[in-house]
SERO-4910 file (N, C-alpha, C, O; in steps of 0.05 Angstrom, whole numbers):
BEGIN
 pado doro    nc1    nc2    nc3   cac1   cac2   cac3    cc1    cc2    cc3    oc1    oc2    oc3
  Unk    A   -772   -535   -999   -745   -545  -1020   -725   -526  -1013   -728   -506  -1000
  Unk    A   -699   -539  -1025   -672   -520  -1005   -656   -518  -1033   -646   -534  -1049
  Unk    A   -661   -482  -1032   -642   -468  -1056   -618   -458  -1049   -618   -443  -1029
  Unk    A   -593   -464  -1063   -561   -458  -1058   -562   -439  -1085   -577   -439  -1105
  Unk    A   -538   -420  -1076   -526   -398  -1089   -505   -394  -1079   -499   -379  -1060
  Unk    A   -491   -410  -1092   -456   -403  -1065   -465   -422  -1044   -475   -445  -1040
  Unk    A   -456   -398  -1030   -456   -415  -1003   -472   -393   -987   -464   -381   -967
  Unk    A   -500   -390  -1003   -532   -386   -987   -535   -406   -993   -525   -419  -1011
  Unk    A   -556   -412   -971   -574   -432   -974   -600   -425   -952   -600   -421   -927
  Unk    A   -620   -425   -971   -649   -416   -963   -671   -439   -964   -668   -451   -985
  Unk    A   -689   -448   -950   -711   -466   -950   -736   -453   -952   -748   -441   -933
  Unk    A   -745   -456   -982   -760   -448   -983   -788   -466   -984   -789   -490   -990
  Unk    A   -817   -446   -976   -844   -474   -977   -870   -459   -984   -877   -437   -975
  Unk    A   -882   -472   -998   -912   -468   -999   -937   -470   -997   -948   -486  -1013
  Unk    A   -951   -456   -978   -972   -459   -960   -994   -438   -977   -989   -416   -986
  Unk    A  -1024   -454   -980  -1044   -456   -995  -1068   -458   -966  -1071   -476   -950
  Unk    A  -1082   -429   -969  -1109   -430   -955  -1118   -412   -963  -1110   -391   -973
  Unk    A  -1153   -429   -956  -1171   -428   -974  -1187   -395   -955  -1200   -397   -934
  Unk    A  -1185   -378   -964  -1185   -361   -961  -1166   -334   -976  -1144   -339   -987
  Unk    A  -1178   -305   -975  -1154   -285   -986  -1157   -257   -968  -1179   -245   -970
  Unk    A  -1141   -247   -954  -1141   -217   -941  -1166   -207   -946  -1174   -201   -968
  Unk    A  -1181   -202   -923  -1196   -180   -921  -1206   -158   -943  -1229   -152   -947
  Unk    A  -1183   -145   -956  -1193   -120   -977  -1201   -136  -1001  -1216   -125  -1018
  Unk    A  -1191   -163  -1004  -1197   -183  -1034  -1223   -195  -1038  -1235   -204  -1057
  Unk    A  -1229   -191  -1008  -1262   -208  -1008  -1283   -199  -1021  -1290   -176  -1022
  Unk    A  -1298   -225  -1034  -1313   -212  -1058  -1300   -201  -1085  -1312   -184  -1098
  Unk    A  -1283   -209  -1092  -1272   -186  -1104  -1268   -214  -1136  -1274   -210  -1160
  Unk    A  -1258   -237  -1122  -1261   -266  -1138  -1221   -265  -1145  -1212   -277  -1165
  Unk    A  -1206   -255  -1129  -1177   -250  -1135  -1167   -266  -1106  -1180   -266  -1085
  Unk    A  -1141   -280  -1111  -1141   -290  -1094  -1111   -276  -1090  -1103   -256  -1102
  Unk    A  -1096   -293  -1068  -1070   -269  -1060  -1043   -295  -1059  -1045   -320  -1058
  Unk    A  -1011   -271  -1061   -990   -294  -1056   -971   -272  -1054   -961   -254  -1068
  Unk    A   -968   -283  -1025   -946   -257  -1005   -919   -287  -1002   -917   -312  -1005
  Unk    A   -901   -260   -996   -882   -280   -967   -865   -273   -955   -854   -251   -959
  Unk    A   -856   -297   -931   -855   -287   -907   -823   -290   -908   -820   -309   -923
  Unk    A   -800   -282   -902   -773   -275   -895   -776   -271   -859   -790   -260   -842
  Unk    A   -741   -298   -864   -732   -300   -834   -711   -314   -833   -714   -338   -837
  Unk    A   -682   -304   -826   -659   -315   -820   -652   -326   -796   -652   -310   -777
  Unk    A   -645   -351   -790   -636   -364   -763   -610   -352   -753   -591   -349   -768
  Unk    A   -611   -346   -732   -592   -325   -715   -571   -334   -720   -554   -317   -714
  Unk    A   -560   -358   -730   -534   -362   -739   -528   -378   -771   -518   -398   -780
  Unk    A   -543   -354   -779   -547   -356   -811   -508   -339   -818   -487   -347   -828
  Unk    A   -514   -322   -808   -488   -297   -806   -461   -311   -791   -462   -334   -781
  Unk    A   -444   -299   -790   -419   -308   -783   -427   -296   -749   -427   -311   -730
  Unk    A   -432   -276   -748   -436   -275   -715   -474   -274   -715   -489   -269   -734
  Unk    A   -479   -283   -689   -508   -293   -686   -525   -263   -683   -517   -242   -674
  Unk    A   -552   -269   -694   -559   -245   -699   -585   -245   -678   -585   -267   -666
  Unk    A   -601   -233   -672   -629   -234   -646   -651   -240   -666   -661   -226   -684
  Unk    A   -655   -261   -658   -686   -278   -671   -704   -249   -673   -701   -236   -652
  Unk    A   -714   -242   -684   -738   -216   -685   -762   -219   -679   -774   -197   -680
  Unk    A   -779   -245   -670   -792   -257   -659   -791   -243   -627   -809   -232   -615
  Unk    A   -769   -247   -620   -761   -232   -578   -767   -206   -587   -775   -193   -567
  Unk    A   -768   -186   -617   -774   -166   -617   -805   -153   -616   -812   -131   -610
  Unk    A   -819   -175   -624   -846   -172   -619   -851   -159   -656   -872   -151   -666
  Unk    A   -828   -161   -667   -850   -152   -702   -824   -157   -710   -805   -158   -695
  Unk    A   -826   -162   -743   -804   -154   -758   -786   -132   -758   -792   -113   -744
  Unk    A   -763   -131   -772   -748   -109   -770   -754    -95   -796   -769   -105   -812
  Unk    A   -740    -71   -802   -740    -48   -829   -732    -79   -850   -750    -93   -858
  Unk    A   -707    -83   -856   -698    -99   -872   -710   -119   -880   -712   -123   -904
  Unk    A   -727   -150   -849   -741   -165   -860   -763   -161   -878   -764   -176   -898
  Unk    A   -792   -133   -870   -803   -119   -882   -802   -119   -909   -817   -133   -922
  Unk    A   -782   -100   -921   -771    -98   -948   -776   -122   -960   -795   -127   -974
  Unk    A   -753   -140   -951   -755   -166   -972   -774   -175   -969   -782   -186   -990
  Unk    A   -795   -178   -945   -825   -199   -949   -836   -182   -974   -848   -194   -992
  Unk    A   -832   -155   -975   -854   -148   -992   -840   -154  -1023   -855   -160  -1042
  Unk    A   -809   -151  -1026   -808   -148  -1050   -812   -178  -1064   -822   -178  -1086
  Unk    A   -806   -201  -1053   -813   -230  -1052   -847   -231  -1059   -854   -244  -1079
  Unk    A   -858   -222  -1050   -894   -224  -1057   -896   -208  -1080   -912   -216  -1097
  Unk    A   -881   -182  -1088   -892   -158  -1111   -884   -180  -1137   -897   -185  -1158
  Unk    A   -847   -198  -1121   -837   -207  -1155   -855   -234  -1165   -856   -243  -1188
  Unk    A   -869   -245  -1141   -892   -271  -1150   -913   -268  -1167   -922   -280  -1187
  Unk    A   -919   -244  -1150   -950   -232  -1166   -943   -220  -1193   -962   -217  -1208
  Unk    A   -932   -217  -1196   -915   -205  -1222   -921   -220  -1242   -929   -209  -1263
  Unk    A   -918   -251  -1240   -925   -285  -1256   -940   -280  -1252   -942   -262  -1269
  Unk    A   -964   -280  -1239   -986   -286  -1231  -1023   -281  -1233  -1033   -266  -1216
  Unk    A  -1038   -291  -1250  -1053   -284  -1249  -1079   -282  -1226  -1096   -299  -1230
  Unk    A  -1084   -267  -1208  -1091   -268  -1180  -1122   -277  -1182  -1133   -282  -1161
  Unk    A  -1135   -279  -1202  -1162   -280  -1213  -1162   -309  -1218  -1182   -322  -1212
  Unk    A  -1142   -321  -1229  -1150   -350  -1229  -1139   -367  -1202  -1130   -390  -1205
  Unk    A  -1139   -355  -1176  -1127   -372  -1148  -1153   -358  -1132  -1155   -354  -1107
  Unk    A  -1174   -350  -1153  -1191   -348  -1129  -1198   -359  -1098  -1199   -382  -1089
  Unk    A  -1204   -332  -1084  -1212   -333  -1052  -1184   -360  -1040  -1191   -378  -1025
  Unk    A  -1160   -358  -1050  -1136   -372  -1038  -1112   -352  -1030  -1107   -332  -1044
  Unk    A  -1101   -356  -1011  -1079   -341  -1007  -1049   -368  -1010  -1049   -384   -991
  Unk    A  -1037   -371  -1022  -1011   -379  -1029   -992   -360  -1006   -991   -335  -1007
  Unk    A   -982   -371   -993   -954   -359   -984   -935   -381   -980   -938   -406   -977
  Unk    A   -907   -357   -981   -885   -374   -994   -859   -367   -971   -841   -351   -972
  Unk    A   -864   -380   -958   -836   -384   -925   -802   -392   -934   -792   -413   -941
  Unk    A   -791   -365   -930   -765   -365   -936   -747   -366   -916   -752   -345   -903
  Unk    A   -728   -379   -904   -717   -389   -885   -684   -384   -888   -671   -405   -891
  Unk    A   -675   -370   -888   -644   -374   -883   -629   -387   -873   -633   -386   -849
  Unk    A   -609   -404   -879   -605   -423   -859   -576   -418   -861   -563   -418   -841
  Unk    A   -563   -411   -893   -533   -401   -880   -536   -365   -912   -541   -364   -936
  Unk    A   -530   -344   -887   -523   -320   -908   -501   -318   -915   -485   -319   -897
  Unk    A   -489   -314   -945   -465   -307   -959   -481   -284   -975   -477   -284   -999
  Unk    A   -496   -270   -966   -503   -251   -991   -525   -254  -1013   -528   -278  -1018
  Unk    A   -538   -242  -1023   -557   -256  -1043   -579   -274  -1028   -589   -294  -1039
  Unk    A   -585   -267  -1006   -613   -286   -985   -636   -280  -1006   -647   -298  -1020
  Unk    A   -644   -247  -1008   -666   -239  -1018   -673   -255  -1053   -694   -265  -1060
  Unk    A   -650   -255  -1068   -649   -264  -1095   -653   -292  -1101   -661   -303  -1122
  Unk    A   -646   -304  -1074   -652   -332  -1074   -675   -335  -1062   -681   -358  -1058
  Unk    A   -690   -322  -1056   -714   -337  -1038   -738   -332  -1053   -761   -340  -1048
  Unk    A   -730   -314  -1079   -746   -309  -1105   -749   -323  -1126   -768   -328  -1140
  Unk    A   -726   -328  -1125   -721   -356  -1141   -715   -381  -1139   -705   -398  -1153
  Unk    A   -725   -376  -1113   -733   -403  -1104   -760   -406  -1087   -770   -426  -1077
  Unk    A   -764   -390  -1088   -800   -377  -1080   -817   -392  -1097   -832   -411  -1091
  Unk    A   -810   -371  -1134   -817   -392  -1154   -821   -411  -1156   -843   -421  -1160
  Unk    A   -796   -428  -1152   -807   -454  -1150   -829   -462  -1143   -848   -466  -1158
  Unk    A   -827   -466  -1113   -853   -472  -1091   -872   -458  -1103   -889   -475  -1100
  Unk    A   -885   -436  -1117   -902   -428  -1122   -916   -446  -1138   -937   -457  -1131
  Unk    A   -901   -452  -1166   -911   -458  -1192   -909   -503  -1177   -917   -520  -1191
  Unk    A   -901   -507  -1158   -901   -534  -1152   -935   -528  -1128   -943   -551  -1127
  Unk    A   -947   -517  -1117   -968   -520  -1102   -990   -503  -1122  -1014   -504  -1117
  Unk    A   -981   -490  -1141  -1004   -481  -1155  -1014   -515  -1178  -1035   -520  -1190
  Unk    A   -987   -530  -1174   -987   -545  -1192  -1006   -569  -1191  -1020   -582  -1207
  Unk    A  -1000   -571  -1159  -1014   -602  -1143  -1047   -582  -1136  -1062   -593  -1120
  Unk    A  -1056   -556  -1148  -1077   -548  -1138  -1097   -552  -1163  -1121   -553  -1163
  Unk    A  -1075   -552  -1186  -1089   -551  -1217  -1096   -587  -1224  -1113   -597  -1240
  Unk    A  -1072   -603  -1202  -1077   -631  -1201  -1101   -641  -1179  -1104   -666  -1181
  Unk    A  -1116   -631  -1163  -1136   -631  -1143  -1157   -619  -1168  -1182   -622  -1168
  Unk    A  -1152   -614  -1176  -1178   -603  -1199  -1196   -583  -1190  -1220   -582  -1196
  Unk    A  -1176   -555  -1163  -1184   -530  -1157  -1184   -511  -1175  -1202   -495  -1174
  Unk    A  -1169   -510  -1189  -1159   -491  -1213  -1169   -497  -1237  -1160   -518  -1248
  Unk    A  -1192   -477  -1253  -1193   -474  -1275  -1170   -476  -1297  -1162   -494  -1313
  Unk    A  -1163   -453  -1293  -1141   -439  -1318  -1109   -445  -1293  -1104   -455  -1271
  Unk    A  -1095   -432  -1312  -1070   -433  -1301  -1065   -403  -1298  -1072   -387  -1316
  Unk    A  -1054   -396  -1275  -1057   -370  -1259  -1025   -365  -1271  -1023   -345  -1285
  Unk    A  -1002   -380  -1266   -970   -380  -1281   -975   -372  -1302   -988   -385  -1318
  Unk    A   -962   -347  -1307   -958   -341  -1345   -932   -339  -1339   -928   -360  -1351
  Unk    A   -914   -333  -1333   -885   -329  -1335   -879   -335  -1316   -896   -333  -1299
  Unk    A   -847   -345  -1305   -838   -344  -1296   -820   -326  -1280   -820   -305  -1293
  Unk    A   -804   -322  -1258   -799   -295  -1247   -763   -315  -1240   -762   -339  -1245
  Unk    A   -735   -296  -1226   -719   -294  -1219   -705   -270  -1207   -715   -248  -1212
  Unk    A   -683   -272  -1194   -669   -257  -1184   -644   -260  -1185   -637   -281  -1196
  Unk    A   -626   -245  -1177   -593   -238  -1175   -581   -217  -1164   -588   -196  -1173
  Unk    A   -564   -217  -1148   -550   -196  -1148   -526   -198  -1156   -511   -217  -1152
  Unk    A   -518   -163  -1179   -502   -170  -1183   -483   -138  -1184   -495   -121  -1170
  Unk    A   -458   -127  -1195   -441   -104  -1184   -423   -101  -1198   -425   -109  -1221
  Unk    A   -398    -89  -1189   -377    -76  -1196   -363    -78  -1175   -367    -67  -1153
  Unk    A   -350    -90  -1178   -322    -93  -1146   -287    -94  -1166   -277   -109  -1183
  Unk    A   -279    -70  -1152   -264    -67  -1174   -258    -55  -1200   -236    -57  -1210
  Unk    A   -270    -48  -1206   -286    -34  -1238   -297    -57  -1255   -304    -56  -1279
  Unk    A   -298    -81  -1237   -314   -109  -1258   -339   -112  -1250   -349   -106  -1228
  Unk    A   -352   -121  -1273   -376   -127  -1268   -374   -165  -1256   -365   -185  -1266
  Unk    A   -392   -159  -1225   -395   -192  -1221   -421   -203  -1219   -438   -185  -1217
  Unk    A   -429   -224  -1220   -451   -242  -1216   -456   -251  -1186   -441   -249  -1166
  Unk    A   -475   -260  -1187   -480   -264  -1147   -460   -268  -1131   -449   -289  -1123
  Unk    A   -455   -236  -1128   -441   -230  -1103   -444   -245  -1085   -467   -250  -1077
  Unk    A   -416   -259  -1070   -418   -270  -1043   -416   -238  -1018   -422   -214  -1022
  Unk    A   -404   -250   -996   -411   -227   -975   -387   -214   -981   -394   -191   -980
  Unk    A   -357   -214   -987   -340   -207   -989   -345   -177  -1011   -343   -153  -1006
  Unk    A   -350   -190  -1031   -350   -173  -1055   -381   -156  -1051   -386   -134  -1062
  Unk    A   -396   -170  -1036   -413   -144  -1036   -402   -117  -1018   -398    -95  -1027
  Unk    A   -397   -125   -993   -380   -112   -982   -362    -93   -999   -361    -70   -991
  Unk    A   -344   -100  -1025   -326    -84  -1022   -338    -74  -1052   -325    -61  -1069
  Unk    A   -364    -84  -1053   -381    -66  -1097   -371    -31  -1097   -378    -15  -1079
  Unk    A   -364    -27  -1107   -374     -3  -1120   -401      9  -1130   -414     30  -1127
  Unk    A   -404    -12  -1141   -432    -14  -1153   -449    -40  -1143   -441    -63  -1147
  Unk    A   -475    -35  -1130   -489    -59  -1121   -520    -65  -1125   -537    -57  -1110
  Unk    A   -524    -83  -1150   -550    -88  -1148   -565   -115  -1140   -554   -137  -1135
  Unk    A   -590   -109  -1140   -609   -139  -1140   -624   -137  -1163   -641   -119  -1163
  Unk    A   -622   -148  -1178   -648   -156  -1206   -672   -175  -1208   -666   -198  -1214
  Unk    A   -698   -170  -1204   -716   -189  -1221   -722   -183  -1237   -726   -160  -1242
  Unk    A   -726   -211  -1256   -733   -217  -1283   -755   -237  -1289   -762   -257  -1276
  Unk    A   -764   -227  -1312   -787   -255  -1317   -772   -274  -1340   -759   -269  -1360
  Unk    A   -778   -294  -1329   -763   -324  -1358   -757   -307  -1393   -740   -306  -1411
  Unk    A   -789   -293  -1384   -782   -275  -1422   -762   -251  -1413   -755   -235  -1431
  Unk    A   -754   -249  -1391   -737   -219  -1399   -741   -205  -1396   -725   -188  -1401
  Unk    A   -769   -198  -1382   -777   -175  -1373   -766   -165  -1345   -758   -181  -1329
  Unk    A   -765   -148  -1343   -762   -135  -1314   -777   -124  -1298   -795   -110  -1306
  Unk    A   -769   -128  -1270   -806   -135  -1247   -788   -109  -1232   -802    -90  -1225
  Unk    A   -769   -108  -1230   -754    -98  -1199   -727    -95  -1209   -716   -116  -1215
  Unk    A   -708    -64  -1212   -688    -68  -1204   -666    -47  -1175   -664    -23  -1176
  Unk    A   -656    -61  -1156   -658    -39  -1137   -627    -41  -1144   -617    -61  -1154
  Unk    A   -613    -15  -1137   -590    -10  -1151   -577     19  -1136   -589     41  -1134
  Unk    A   -551     14  -1127   -538     47  -1116   -505     55  -1124   -490     40  -1138
  Unk    A   -500     68  -1118   -472     69  -1115   -464     73  -1086   -476     85  -1068
  Unk    A   -441     60  -1086   -430     53  -1062   -418     80  -1051   -422     93  -1030
  Unk    A   -401     82  -1075   -379    114  -1076   -382    130  -1097   -397    150  -1095
  Unk    A   -371    125  -1115   -370    152  -1138   -389    135  -1153   -388    111  -1155
  Unk    A   -412    155  -1165   -428    153  -1181   -423    131  -1209   -403    138  -1220
  Unk    A   -435    111  -1220   -431    104  -1243   -447    117  -1276   -463    135  -1283
  Unk    A   -432     97  -1289   -451    116  -1320   -467    106  -1331   -468     82  -1326
  Unk    A   -483    113  -1348   -506     92  -1363   -495     75  -1375   -510     58  -1382
  Unk    A   -471     72  -1382   -462     49  -1392   -450     22  -1368   -447     -2  -1368
  Unk    A   -448     34  -1358   -438     14  -1329   -471     -6  -1328   -478    -29  -1328
  Unk    A   -481     17  -1326   -516      5  -1318   -526    -18  -1340   -540    -38  -1336
  Unk    A   -515     -7  -1364   -520    -30  -1389   -499    -58  -1381   -506    -78  -1393
  Unk    A   -484    -62  -1370   -460    -80  -1372   -485   -103  -1348   -495   -125  -1351
  Unk    A   -487    -75  -1321   -497    -91  -1306   -517   -113  -1310   -512   -136  -1303
  Unk    A   -543   -105  -1324   -573   -111  -1332   -558   -130  -1349   -559   -153  -1341
  Unk    A   -543   -124  -1369   -542   -154  -1385   -524   -182  -1370   -526   -205  -1377
  Unk    A   -508   -169  -1347   -502   -203  -1337   -520   -206  -1323   -519   -229  -1317
  Unk    A   -545   -193  -1309   -560   -198  -1300   -579   -220  -1313   -594   -238  -1306
  Unk    A   -571   -206  -1337   -605   -224  -1351   -590   -249  -1366   -602   -269  -1372
  Unk    A   -562   -247  -1371   -553   -273  -1376   -558   -297  -1352   -565   -321  -1354
  Unk    A   -552   -281  -1331   -549   -299  -1301   -584   -304  -1294   -592   -320  -1277
  Unk    A   -597   -292  -1307   -628   -298  -1295   -636   -317  -1322   -650   -336  -1314
  Unk    A   -633   -316  -1340   -629   -335  -1362   -621   -368  -1348   -635   -388  -1346
  Unk    A   -597   -364  -1340   -590   -390  -1333   -606   -406  -1305   -608   -430  -1299
  Unk    A   -613   -385  -1292   -632   -396  -1276   -659   -402  -1273   -666   -417  -1255
  Unk    A   -679   -389  -1291   -700   -395  -1308   -688   -425  -1315   -705   -440  -1305
  Unk    A   -670   -440  -1325   -665   -459  -1337   -664   -477  -1315   -673   -500  -1315
  Unk    A   -652   -464  -1292   -653   -498  -1265   -673   -494  -1262   -683   -516  -1267
  Unk    A   -697   -475  -1254   -722   -470  -1244   -733   -490  -1258   -742   -507  -1242
  Unk    A   -737   -496  -1282   -754   -506  -1304   -748   -544  -1292   -764   -563  -1286
  Unk    A   -717   -541  -1291   -703   -567  -1292   -713   -587  -1252   -722   -610  -1246
  Unk    A   -707   -563  -1235   -724   -571  -1218   -757   -584  -1216   -767   -604  -1207
  Unk    A   -767   -562  -1229   -798   -565  -1224   -796   -592  -1247   -812   -608  -1237
  Unk    A   -785   -607  -1272   -789   -624  -1285   -784   -642  -1266   -802   -658  -1261
  Unk    A   -756   -642  -1250   -760   -667  -1231   -776   -676  -1202   -774   -693  -1184
  Unk    A   -795   -650  -1209   -800   -655  -1173   -821   -668  -1190   -822   -692  -1183
  Unk    A   -838   -664  -1210   -867   -666  -1222   -874   -698  -1233   -895   -711  -1234
  Unk    A   -833   -708  -1242   -829   -733  -1253   -846   -760  -1235   -843   -784  -1243
***
């Protein structure tokens, strides 16, 4: 599936393998993980393919871990025993917010994969107990803004990525002041704005799932 947030476009797909990582063998638990990559011309200037370097860079590893953590936060792994669901997130076009788009689209791909397993009678219970989405938010020229594009992100005084569940619980908050420190009031404004954005994304996720399963 393709998710578009502004000019950012990420192709997301879920794959299920009938085994779990070695450290989970015999525990009756499955695993959900994410893989992330950016095409060389996803950015204005061509970037090198990480496969040519022999291993993913630090930024890629950080984003992959974030995607996996976010999706596992709403998944009961004991209800997908001895399976691994891998969410592949390939950035086709980057205009900031690629990790948040990957998480938001990744949940839809995960839900569709889980739904397919349920239809096939391979799952006894529903593993997903909530939804999850993410959005970038920041303060630019003293004004809180949602879903920053590249220019806004580069100029932001404060820059955050916020991951939340559909029920409004925080999964992860990544944020920093790019210059002067920000106040607790600013933090509250940022989180309130992010919560409103994620509420809208949650509705769009549900619409996409409903459309895909008709």
